[in-house]
Every structure is written in C-alpha cells, then in structure tokens.
Backbone as JSON Lines, residues from 0, in Angstrom:
{"i":0,"aa":"M","n":[12.26,97.37,127.62],"ca":[11.63,96.1,127.96],"c":[12.84,95.3,128.46]}
{"i":1,"aa":"P","n":[12.73,94.67,129.67],"ca":[13.8,93.92,130.28],"c":[14.08,92.65,129.35]}
{"i":2,"aa":"A","n":[15.31,92.27,129.37],"ca":[15.71,91.02,128.69],"c":[15.23,89.91,129.42]}
{"i":3,"aa":"E","n":[14.93,88.7,128.68],"ca":[14.45,87.52,129.34],"c":[15.65,87.0,130.05]}
{"i":4,"aa":"P","n":[15.33,86.4,131.25],"ca":[16.48,85.65,132.01],"c":[17.12,84.58,131.13]}
{"i":5,"aa":"L","n":[18.44,84.42,131.33],"ca":[19.21,83.48,130.56],"c":[19.26,82.09,131.24]}
{"i":6,"aa":"T","n":[18.63,81.18,130.65],"ca":[18.61,79.75,131.15],"c":[19.99,79.15,130.95]}
{"i":7,"aa":"L","n":[20.35,78.12,131.68],"ca":[21.61,77.45,131.41],"c":[21.56,76.86,130.01]}
{"i":8,"aa":"Q","n":[20.49,76.29,129.62],"ca":[20.35,75.75,128.31],"c":[20.63,76.77,127.28]}
{"i":9,"aa":"A","n":[20.12,77.98,127.35],"ca":[20.39,79.06,126.44],"c":[21.83,79.47,126.52]}
{"i":10,"aa":"A","n":[22.42,79.52,127.74],"ca":[23.79,79.91,127.78],"c":[24.66,78.9,127.19]}
{"i":11,"aa":"Q","n":[24.37,77.57,127.34],"ca":[25.15,76.56,126.62],"c":[25.14,76.83,125.15]}
{"i":12,"aa":"Q","n":[23.93,77.1,124.6],"ca":[23.83,77.4,123.23],"c":[24.58,78.56,122.7]}
{"i":13,"aa":"Q","n":[24.48,79.63,123.57],"ca":[25.24,80.89,123.12],"c":[26.76,80.71,123.2]}
{"i":14,"aa":"V","n":[27.27,79.94,124.17],"ca":[28.64,79.66,124.23],"c":[29.05,78.8,123.01]}
{"i":15,"aa":"D","n":[28.27,77.79,122.67],"ca":[28.53,76.99,121.57],"c":[28.66,77.84,120.26]}
{"i":16,"aa":"D","n":[27.63,78.67,120.15],"ca":[27.56,79.48,118.93],"c":[28.82,80.37,118.85]}
{"i":17,"aa":"W","n":[29.28,80.86,120.05],"ca":[30.44,81.83,120.09],"c":[31.69,81.06,119.7]}
{"i":18,"aa":"I","n":[31.8,79.83,120.31],"ca":[32.9,78.97,119.92],"c":[32.93,78.68,118.4]}
{"i":19,"aa":"Q","n":[31.82,78.37,117.87],"ca":[31.79,77.94,116.45],"c":[32.12,79.12,115.51]}
{"i":20,"aa":"T","n":[31.82,80.35,115.96],"ca":[31.91,81.56,115.04],"c":[33.14,82.34,115.4]}
{"i":21,"aa":"I","n":[33.56,82.48,116.6],"ca":[34.57,83.4,116.98],"c":[35.76,82.58,117.55]}
{"i":22,"aa":"G","n":[35.51,81.57,118.31],"ca":[36.59,80.81,118.99],"c":[37.18,79.76,118.19]}
{"i":23,"aa":"V","n":[36.72,79.53,116.93],"ca":[37.17,78.56,116.04],"c":[36.87,77.14,116.46]}
{"i":24,"aa":"R","n":[37.21,76.69,117.64],"ca":[36.95,75.44,118.1],"c":[37.03,75.37,119.58]}
{"i":25,"aa":"Y","n":[36.51,74.33,120.23],"ca":[36.8,74.14,121.64],"c":[38.26,73.76,121.96]}
{"i":26,"aa":"F","n":[38.78,74.33,122.93],"ca":[40.15,73.79,123.42],"c":[39.86,72.32,123.97]}
{"i":27,"aa":"D","n":[40.93,71.48,123.92],"ca":[40.72,70.18,124.35],"c":[40.41,70.2,125.85]}
{"i":28,"aa":"P","n":[39.75,69.14,126.33],"ca":[39.3,69.06,127.76],"c":[40.44,69.5,128.76]}
{"i":29,"aa":"L","n":[41.61,69.0,128.59],"ca":[42.69,69.23,129.59],"c":[43.02,70.74,129.55]}
{"i":30,"aa":"T","n":[43.09,71.3,128.38],"ca":[43.38,72.77,128.23],"c":[42.24,73.51,128.91]}
{"i":31,"aa":"N","n":[41.08,73.08,128.74],"ca":[39.95,73.89,129.4],"c":[39.96,73.6,130.91]}
{"i":32,"aa":"L","n":[40.43,72.51,131.36],"ca":[40.54,72.34,132.77],"c":[41.65,73.3,133.35]}
{"i":33,"aa":"A","n":[42.75,73.43,132.57],"ca":[43.71,74.35,133.02],"c":[43.24,75.79,133.03]}
{"i":34,"aa":"Q","n":[42.42,76.15,132.06],"ca":[41.78,77.45,131.97],"c":[40.84,77.69,133.19]}
{"i":35,"aa":"L","n":[40.06,76.66,133.48],"ca":[39.16,76.67,134.69],"c":[39.91,76.91,136.01]}
{"i":36,"aa":"V","n":[41.05,76.23,136.15],"ca":[41.81,76.3,137.41],"c":[42.4,77.8,137.44]}
{"i":37,"aa":"E","n":[42.84,78.25,136.26],"ca":[43.34,79.65,136.3],"c":[42.32,80.7,136.67]}
{"i":38,"aa":"E","n":[41.06,80.45,136.1],"ca":[40.04,81.43,136.41],"c":[39.58,81.41,137.84]}
{"i":39,"aa":"V","n":[39.49,80.19,138.41],"ca":[39.17,80.01,139.85],"c":[40.24,80.65,140.66]}
{"i":40,"aa":"G","n":[41.53,80.55,140.24],"ca":[42.61,81.25,141.0],"c":[42.4,82.72,140.97]}
{"i":41,"aa":"E","n":[41.93,83.36,139.84],"ca":[41.67,84.75,139.79],"c":[40.51,85.11,140.78]}
{"i":42,"aa":"V","n":[39.45,84.3,140.85],"ca":[38.45,84.48,141.85],"c":[38.95,84.51,143.27]}
{"i":43,"aa":"A","n":[39.78,83.55,143.5],"ca":[40.46,83.41,144.74],"c":[41.29,84.73,145.19]}
{"i":44,"aa":"R","n":[42.01,85.16,144.12],"ca":[42.92,86.31,144.28],"c":[42.12,87.52,144.68]}
{"i":45,"aa":"I","n":[40.98,87.77,143.97],"ca":[40.07,88.89,144.28],"c":[39.53,88.76,145.62]}
{"i":46,"aa":"L","n":[38.93,87.6,145.96],"ca":[38.34,87.51,147.32],"c":[39.38,87.68,148.34]}
{"i":47,"aa":"S","n":[40.65,87.15,148.18],"ca":[41.68,87.2,149.21],"c":[41.97,88.7,149.5]}
{"i":48,"aa":"R","n":[41.93,89.54,148.45],"ca":[42.2,90.96,148.57],"c":[41.08,91.8,149.02]}
{"i":49,"aa":"T","n":[39.8,91.34,148.72],"ca":[38.65,92.24,149.22],"c":[37.97,91.78,150.41]}
{"i":50,"aa":"V","n":[37.96,90.52,150.69],"ca":[37.39,90.12,151.93],"c":[38.25,89.31,152.83]}
{"i":51,"aa":"G","n":[39.46,88.97,152.31],"ca":[40.49,88.23,153.12],"c":[41.48,89.23,153.71]}
{"i":52,"aa":"E","n":[42.54,88.66,154.14],"ca":[43.52,89.39,154.84],"c":[44.69,89.91,153.9]}
{"i":53,"aa":"Q","n":[44.69,89.45,152.69],"ca":[45.69,89.9,151.69],"c":[45.41,91.31,151.25]}
{"i":54,"aa":"S","n":[46.32,92.14,150.94],"ca":[46.22,93.45,150.48],"c":[46.73,93.56,148.99]}
{"i":55,"aa":"C","n":[46.28,94.55,148.25],"ca":[46.79,94.84,146.94],"c":[48.18,95.45,147.05]}
{"i":56,"aa":"K","n":[48.87,95.24,146.0],"ca":[50.19,95.98,145.91],"c":[49.84,97.4,145.51]}
{"i":57,"aa":"P","n":[50.69,98.4,145.84],"ca":[50.49,99.72,145.41],"c":[50.16,99.83,144.0]}
{"i":58,"aa":"G","n":[49.09,100.6,143.66],"ca":[48.58,100.69,142.28],"c":[47.84,99.65,141.61]}
{"i":59,"aa":"E","n":[47.76,98.55,142.33],"ca":[47.08,97.35,141.88],"c":[45.57,97.35,142.17]}
{"i":60,"aa":"S","n":[44.84,96.93,141.27],"ca":[43.38,96.72,141.43],"c":[43.1,95.21,141.72]}
{"i":61,"aa":"P","n":[42.22,94.92,142.61],"ca":[42.0,93.62,142.93],"c":[41.29,92.92,141.7]}
{"i":62,"aa":"G","n":[40.53,93.61,140.83],"ca":[39.78,92.97,139.64],"c":[38.41,92.93,139.99]}
{"i":63,"aa":"E","n":[37.64,92.59,139.06],"ca":[36.19,92.5,139.05],"c":[35.62,91.06,139.38]}
{"i":64,"aa":"L","n":[35.18,90.8,140.56],"ca":[34.67,89.43,140.83],"c":[33.61,88.99,139.8]}
{"i":65,"aa":"S","n":[32.71,89.77,139.44],"ca":[31.56,89.35,138.55],"c":[32.18,88.85,137.28]}
{"i":66,"aa":"D","n":[33.17,89.56,136.72],"ca":[33.84,89.13,135.49],"c":[34.54,87.85,135.63]}
{"i":67,"aa":"E","n":[35.25,87.63,136.68],"ca":[36.0,86.44,136.97],"c":[35.0,85.2,137.17]}
{"i":68,"aa":"L","n":[33.92,85.45,137.83],"ca":[32.98,84.39,137.97],"c":[32.34,83.99,136.69]}
{"i":69,"aa":"A","n":[32.13,84.96,135.88],"ca":[31.57,84.72,134.47],"c":[32.53,83.96,133.62]}
{"i":70,"aa":"D","n":[33.86,84.29,133.82],"ca":[34.87,83.42,133.11],"c":[34.89,82.03,133.59]}
{"i":71,"aa":"V","n":[34.73,81.82,134.94],"ca":[34.6,80.4,135.45],"c":[33.32,79.65,134.79]}
{"i":72,"aa":"L","n":[32.27,80.47,134.83],"ca":[31.06,79.86,134.13],"c":[31.25,79.53,132.69]}
{"i":73,"aa":"F","n":[31.81,80.4,131.93],"ca":[32.08,80.22,130.54],"c":[32.9,78.94,130.32]}
{"i":74,"aa":"V","n":[34.03,78.77,131.02],"ca":[34.87,77.53,130.84],"c":[34.02,76.28,131.27]}
{"i":75,"aa":"T","n":[33.29,76.47,132.38],"ca":[32.46,75.3,132.76],"c":[31.53,74.85,131.77]}
{"i":76,"aa":"I","n":[30.88,75.93,131.12],"ca":[29.9,75.56,130.05],"c":[30.67,74.95,128.88]}
{"i":77,"aa":"C","n":[31.88,75.36,128.57],"ca":[32.67,74.82,127.52],"c":[32.82,73.3,127.85]}
{"i":78,"aa":"L","n":[33.3,73.03,128.94],"ca":[33.58,71.62,129.35],"c":[32.21,70.76,129.34]}
{"i":79,"aa":"A","n":[31.12,71.33,129.74],"ca":[29.88,70.64,129.68],"c":[29.56,70.39,128.21]}
{"i":80,"aa":"N","n":[29.59,71.4,127.37],"ca":[29.24,71.31,125.91],"c":[30.12,70.15,125.34]}
{"i":81,"aa":"Q","n":[31.32,70.21,125.5],"ca":[32.24,69.24,124.82],"c":[32.06,67.86,125.33]}
{"i":82,"aa":"S","n":[31.48,67.73,126.58],"ca":[31.2,66.43,127.18],"c":[29.78,65.96,127.01]}
{"i":83,"aa":"G","n":[28.96,66.75,126.33],"ca":[27.64,66.44,126.06],"c":[26.65,66.47,127.3]}
{"i":84,"aa":"I","n":[26.99,67.38,128.28],"ca":[26.28,67.43,129.51],"c":[25.18,68.63,129.45]}
{"i":85,"aa":"D","n":[24.08,68.38,129.78],"ca":[23.04,69.35,129.93],"c":[23.12,69.94,131.32]}
{"i":86,"aa":"L","n":[23.62,71.11,131.46],"ca":[23.93,71.63,132.8],"c":[22.61,71.85,133.58]}
{"i":87,"aa":"E","n":[21.49,72.23,133.0],"ca":[20.26,72.4,133.63],"c":[19.77,71.13,134.36]}
{"i":88,"aa":"A","n":[19.87,69.94,133.61],"ca":[19.51,68.63,134.06],"c":[20.44,68.31,135.27]}
{"i":89,"aa":"A","n":[21.85,68.52,134.91],"ca":[22.81,68.03,135.96],"c":[22.67,68.83,137.22]}
{"i":90,"aa":"L","n":[22.33,70.13,137.13],"ca":[22.17,70.95,138.36],"c":[20.93,70.52,139.05]}
{"i":91,"aa":"Q","n":[19.89,70.23,138.36],"ca":[18.73,69.77,139.05],"c":[18.88,68.49,139.79]}
{"i":92,"aa":"R","n":[19.58,67.54,139.11],"ca":[19.89,66.27,139.87],"c":[20.78,66.52,141.01]}
{"i":93,"aa":"N","n":[21.75,67.34,140.9],"ca":[22.67,67.75,141.99],"c":[21.98,68.3,143.17]}
{"i":94,"aa":"L","n":[21.04,69.27,142.93],"ca":[20.29,69.83,143.99],"c":[19.33,68.82,144.72]}
{"i":95,"aa":"E","n":[18.79,67.91,143.9],"ca":[17.95,66.89,144.5],"c":[18.8,65.93,145.34]}
{"i":96,"aa":"K","n":[20.0,65.55,144.87],"ca":[20.88,64.71,145.71],"c":[21.28,65.48,147.04]}
{"i":97,"aa":"K","n":[21.67,66.77,146.93],"ca":[22.04,67.48,148.1],"c":[20.86,67.61,149.08]}
{"i":98,"aa":"T","n":[19.64,67.75,148.57],"ca":[18.5,67.94,149.48],"c":[18.19,66.67,150.23]}
{"i":99,"aa":"R","n":[18.32,65.5,149.53],"ca":[18.17,64.2,150.09],"c":[19.3,63.99,151.26]}
{"i":100,"aa":"R","n":[20.54,64.19,150.78],"ca":[21.61,63.87,151.69],"c":[21.71,64.82,152.87]}
{"i":101,"aa":"D","n":[21.41,66.02,152.73],"ca":[21.77,67.11,153.68],"c":[20.39,67.66,154.31]}
{"i":102,"aa":"Q","n":[19.46,66.82,154.31],"ca":[18.17,67.35,154.79],"c":[18.28,68.04,156.25]}
{"i":103,"aa":"T","n":[19.06,67.57,157.18],"ca":[19.27,68.11,158.49],"c":[20.76,68.36,158.8]}
{"i":104,"aa":"R","n":[21.6,67.93,157.95],"ca":[23.02,67.97,158.2],"c":[23.56,69.4,158.55]}
{"i":105,"aa":"H","n":[23.14,70.44,157.84],"ca":[23.6,71.77,158.06],"c":[22.8,72.41,159.24]}
{"i":106,"aa":"R","n":[21.57,72.08,159.33],"ca":[20.78,72.61,160.35],"c":[21.34,72.14,161.75]}
{"i":107,"aa":"N","n":[21.74,70.95,161.83],"ca":[22.28,70.33,163.04],"c":[23.83,70.55,163.27]}
{"i":108,"aa":"N","n":[24.47,71.3,162.38],"ca":[25.79,71.52,162.55],"c":[26.07,72.72,163.49]}
{"i":109,"aa":"Q","n":[26.57,72.37,164.64],"ca":[26.91,73.47,165.73],"c":[27.79,74.53,165.28]}
{"i":110,"aa":"K","n":[28.65,74.23,164.26],"ca":[29.63,75.29,163.81],"c":[28.87,76.38,162.98]}
{"i":111,"aa":"L","n":[27.68,76.07,162.57],"ca":[26.81,77.06,161.76],"c":[25.85,77.76,162.58]}
{"i":112,"aa":"Q","n":[25.77,77.46,163.85],"ca":[24.81,78.18,164.78],"c":[25.29,79.56,165.18]}
C-alpha cells in the first residue's frame, strides 16, 4: 500500500517531533540561517558540476541533489516552526500573490520565447 503524500503541515509536525526527541532543541534562528545558506551552497555545488560548466575533481562525487534539497527543506521548516509560520498557508498566499502580479509578465517576456 503506497504511503500517503506528506503535506507541509505534516512535515512541519514531523520535523518538530524530530527536533524535540532527537535534535534536543532548535538552533537559534541565525544559526539556522547559516545552515540554510550552507545547504543552498551544496545545492549550487551539485548543479554547477552536473549541469553547469564546473567539473568534479578526480575521485570526487558531485553529491545527491535530492538529499541536499531535502536538507534545504528541513532547515526551512525549522525556521518556519520556530517563527510560528504555517508553511502551507504561507505558500498558498505566495502563489496567489504571484498569480495576481505575474498574470501576463512571463508570457510576454521575449527572453522566455
């Protein structure tokens, strides 16, 4: 039987449960920001070596993009949790804002044709 899809709300709860039982406590927000920047840098490193012009050093593996993106999501969820942000609601509001603002913007962008 396939697992149920993980909602953002459920992910936020699972991360909070993990922090409370295994992680001891949340890092302070500035430490989590530094962690987020580090993880985004790892995503950039992988993309630079797999679809960009950079090459790996001999014997070096570029890394696993899915794992690094999951790390970015984990730290983002930590920041949301400790800031009292419901990511599902925030993402919905953000998509509505982008839809209103960019109704024709990208369609009319000659660079994207």
